Residue, then its C-alpha position, 0 to 999 in steps of 0.5 A: m499499499k504505497i499511497l500514504i502520505d505524512t501531511h506534517a512533519h519537521l525533517d529540517f530540524p536538528q533531530y534528522s541532521k545525521d540520518l534523514e536519508q535512513v528516515l526517508f527510506r524507512a519512510e518508503e519502505a512503510g508506504v509513505v509516498a509524499v511529506l509535507n514538511a512544514g517550517t516554523d520561522l524563515r530560516s525553517s522555512q528556507r531549509s523546507v524549501d531546500l529539502s523540497i528540492c533535493y528530495s522528491a518525496i518531500s514538499a514544503s510549507v513556509g510560515v512563522h509558528p506563534h513561538g517565533a512571531a516576536k523574533v520576526s524582522g521588519d522585512w519577514r513578510v517580503q522574504l516569506e512572501k519570495l519562499a511562498m512563490q517557489e514551485t515546491v511550496l504547497a501551503i503557508g504555514e505553520m501559523g497560528l495561536d499558541f497560549y499554552r506556552n505564550l512564548s510570543p506576546r499574544e498581540t504579536q502572535e495575532q498580527v503574525f498570524r493576520e499577516q499569514i493569512r493574507l500572504a496565502v490569499k495573495v499566492g493562493k495557497p492553503l494554511i496550515i494552522h496551529s492552535r493550542e489553548a487558543n480555539a476561540d481567538t484562532l476561530r474569531i481571526l479566521k472569521e475576521e480575515e478573508l481565507p484562500g480558495p484552498v482553505g486549509v488544515m487544522h494541524c494535529f487537531s485537538g478539542d472538542r465536538g464544538w471546535l471540530d464543527a466550527c473548523l469544518e464549517l469554515g471548510f478546513y480538513i482535519s489532520i489527525a496525529g500520533p496521539v490518537t493511538y494512545p490508550r487513553s485518547h478515547d475523546l479524540r478517537d470518539l471525534l473521528r465519526f464526526i469528520p467527514e471522510d473527504r475532509l480527514l488527513l493524517e500527520t506525524d508532526a516528526p519528530y514530535l508526538s510519536p505513536q503509542a509504539f514509539r512514544s518515548e522515542r523521535n518520531e519519523p515519516a514511517y510512523v505515520k502508518l500506525t496512525y492509519d491502522r489505528v484510525a482505520l481500526a476506530l472507524d471500522s474502515d478497511p486500512e487500504q480504502l482509507a489509505k486511498q480516501l486520504y490520498l485524495n484528500a491530500i491532493r485535493l488540498f495541497s495539489d497533485r504536485l504533492v506526489d507528481r514531481 
């Protein structure tokens, strides 16, 4: 079943500096045909683009994570737009709000978030949204701003039914990560049945959020198969049919350049 897609990873992070080739080989062996690598600041976004140029299995997303919102330079928008115009860049983000750690002032997070939404509209590419302990404000901003045609994805979804319904109403895809495999993630697994099958995506968020079998270890794209298997079990779905549907979902949102390179 060589059609699995990891729709969110950070392979440009130092955790992969010594063995990226082996990581990609294991991903291929597990059936992963594409990885979307998400930038978290200007440097990370440039590395994401570089990886997407070097490796056909990797596409890029470019953006500024809310943790780094206070660190952007005066011309960051210009620099990010130049990166966003690259052919291998398929989305804008990881962007959003994080009021759990508050590593950047909330007002700054909001401004940088809004600027990236406007960039996504300008270049016509979908959003990758990070929202942690900030769902009400994330929703408010998304409603106030014009959204791009291919709206985007709620990365590493967590929350209740109300938050899920609000995201779906705005047109977002919902991406589920390794925590769905954790023994105590009953609520997250219960929410799966309320996600339309044509709006579901799966991801690793590597190097973070390893599935249960590797929970104390570095995550990597090959492990997305374990998330596919657990979601299929929770939905009482055939794993191969689920993989085919999620493959179509990913290319519908991010374009067929995700896999046709």
